[in-house]
N, C-alpha and C positions, 0 to 999 in steps of 0.2 A: 700219428702212427697208422700205417697201412695194415688192415686186417685181412687175412686170407682164410679161406675154408674150401673144403671139397665135400660134395654130397655123393653118397653111395646108396645103392638099393640093396636091401636084404632079400636076396633071391630065394633062399631056402624058406620053406613054410615054417613059421614058428610064431611065438607070441612074446609079449614083453615080460611076462612072468618067468618064462624059461630063460630069456636073455639075462634077466636080473639074477636068477639063481646061479648062472654060469659066471657072472662077473663079480658077484658079491664075495668079498674077501680074497679075490685072486691075488696071488703074490708068487713070483718065481725068482729064485736066486741062483746065481751062477758064479763060480770062482774062476777068475782069470789071473794071469801073472801079476797084474797091477792091483788086484784086490777083488772085492765082491761087487757084482753088478746085479741090480734088482729091477724087475719089471712088475708093476702092480697097478691095480685099479683103486683110485682114491676118491673120496667125497661122493660116493654113489648116492643119487637121489632118485626116487621112483614116484612117478605121478600116475594119474589115470590113463594118460595116453603118451607118456614119455619116460625115458630114463636118461639121466645125464650124469656125468662124472669126469674124472681126470685120468688120462692114460699117462702114467709116469714110467719112464724108462732111463736107465743108465746106459750111456753109449761111450765106448772107448774111442778116443780120437788121437791119432798119431801125428806128431809134428816132426819135421826133419830140419836139422841144423848142422853146423860144422862138427859138433861133438857126437853126432849120431842121432838116433831116433829117441823121441820121448813121447810116452803115451799118458794122457790124462783121461779121467772119466767125467763126462758131462751128463747132467740129468735134464731130460726134456720133459715138460709137463703140458700135454695137449688136451684141452677141453673137448668133450664129445657129447653128442646127443643122438639118441634113438627116438624117433618121433613117428607115431602113426599118422598117416595122411591118406584118405580115400582107400582104406582097407589095405594099404601097403605100409611097410616100415622103412623109413629112410634113416640113414646114418649121416650125421654131419660131423666132420672132424675139423676143428679150428686150427689148421696148420697149412703150410705151403704144400703144393701138389705132391712132391716126391715123398715127403715125410707122412703126409695124410694117406697116401697109397700104402705105405709100409704099415702104418697103424691099422688101417682097415683090414689088411691081410692078417695081422696078428690077432685082431678082435675076431675075425672069422675062425681062426684056429682055436681060440679060447672057447668060443660058443659052439662051433660046429665040428671041431677037431681038424678041419682041413680048410685050405684057401679055396676061393671060388664061390663060396656061399654068400659073400658080400661083394658086389660088383659095382662098377662105375654107373652112376645115374646118367641119363642122356637127355639132351634137349635137341630136337630136330632142327635142321636148317630152316625148314618152313616156319617153325614156331618162332625162331629168332628173327626171321624176316618180318613176320606179322607184328612181332613185338616192337621192332624198330619202326616199321611203317605206320604203326598206330600213333607214334609220337616222334616223328623224325627230327623235330627241332630240338629234342632233348638228347639226341645221340651225339657223342663227341668223337668216337673212333669206331671204325669197322674193319676187321680183318677177314679176308676170304681165303679159304684153302681149297684143296682138290682142283687147283687151277690147271686148265688144259693147254695153256700156252707153253711151248717148250722152254726149258731152262728157267721158268718162273714158278716158284713154289707157293708164294703168297702175294696177295694184292691188299692194299689198304687205302682207306679214305679217312682224312682228318679234317676237322674244323669246317671251313667254308666249302670244302669239296663235297661234303655230305649234302649240300643243298643243290648240287648239280645232278639232277635226276637222270640225265643222259649218261653221265659217267657211272653213276650207281647201277643203272640197268645194264650197261656194258659189262661191268665187273660181275654182275649176277649171271650174265650169259657165259662167263668163263669159269666161275667157281661158286662155292657155297660159303655162306656166312659162318665163320668159326668163332669169332669173338667180337663183342661189342662193349663199348664203354658209354655210359649214359647217366643222366640225372633222373633219379626216381621222382616222379611227380608227387607220389603219396608220402614218401619219406624225406625228400629233399636232399638225398645223399648221392655222391658220385660212385658208381659201381661198375665193375667189369664182370662179364659172364662169358664162359666158353661153353661149347656144346657138350663137353664132358663134365660140366657142372663144377668147374673151378670158379669160385666167387671171390672177388677182391673188392674191398671197400677203401676208397681213397679219401673219404671224409673222416673227420674225427667222430668216433662213435664208440660206445661201450660194447663189450662182447654180448651182453644180454640183448641190447637193441639190434645188433647185427644178426643174431640168431632169429629174433622176431621178424626182421626184414626178410631173411631167407625163407622162413615158414610162410609168410604172407605173400611174397612176390615171386619167389623162385620155385617153390614146390609146385605151384599150378602150371609151370612151364614144362615140367618133366614128363617125358613120354610114359 
């Protein structure tokens, strides 16, 4: 099973105690035509340098068929982690990009009343380049964006093409590294990382191990 996560930066100055106070016991109910929908924070755990929990939310989903529309309510449960790292607080949401973005915005509203206080974490092109070039044999895929060639938005290198340094340098001259897939030497897993900190693990791994990997190998790459 592929695991996905996205890392965010808590931009607003705060501390874990304040975050915990805002999240503890949070529950919001709303009545819609199909019934009651609930958003709540579950299983909140607080440590010396972290807060973890489950963001649970009911989402109405509408299906279309010959007899008309039908709406059902689906519950999503996304694990999240607030972690102190080098005097900053990062938020990790264990979900795909679009849903993780939505949850980060909702957590920002719960904690800070408004969106924009929790923002995307970023890894620079230069950092991803150094990361790849330190162990090129372990890289499986590279995507380049900001390509200056007309009508071409992205360039990519796969497999044996990665060993072609001339082609790699040519692509670097036309764009920036956006996404790499590689095998972690330390953890032995296949991982994909984008510059806006979307992390995908293609190896079989437990969520706890995945979070540990993110803390140990991805946090140090963030600007």
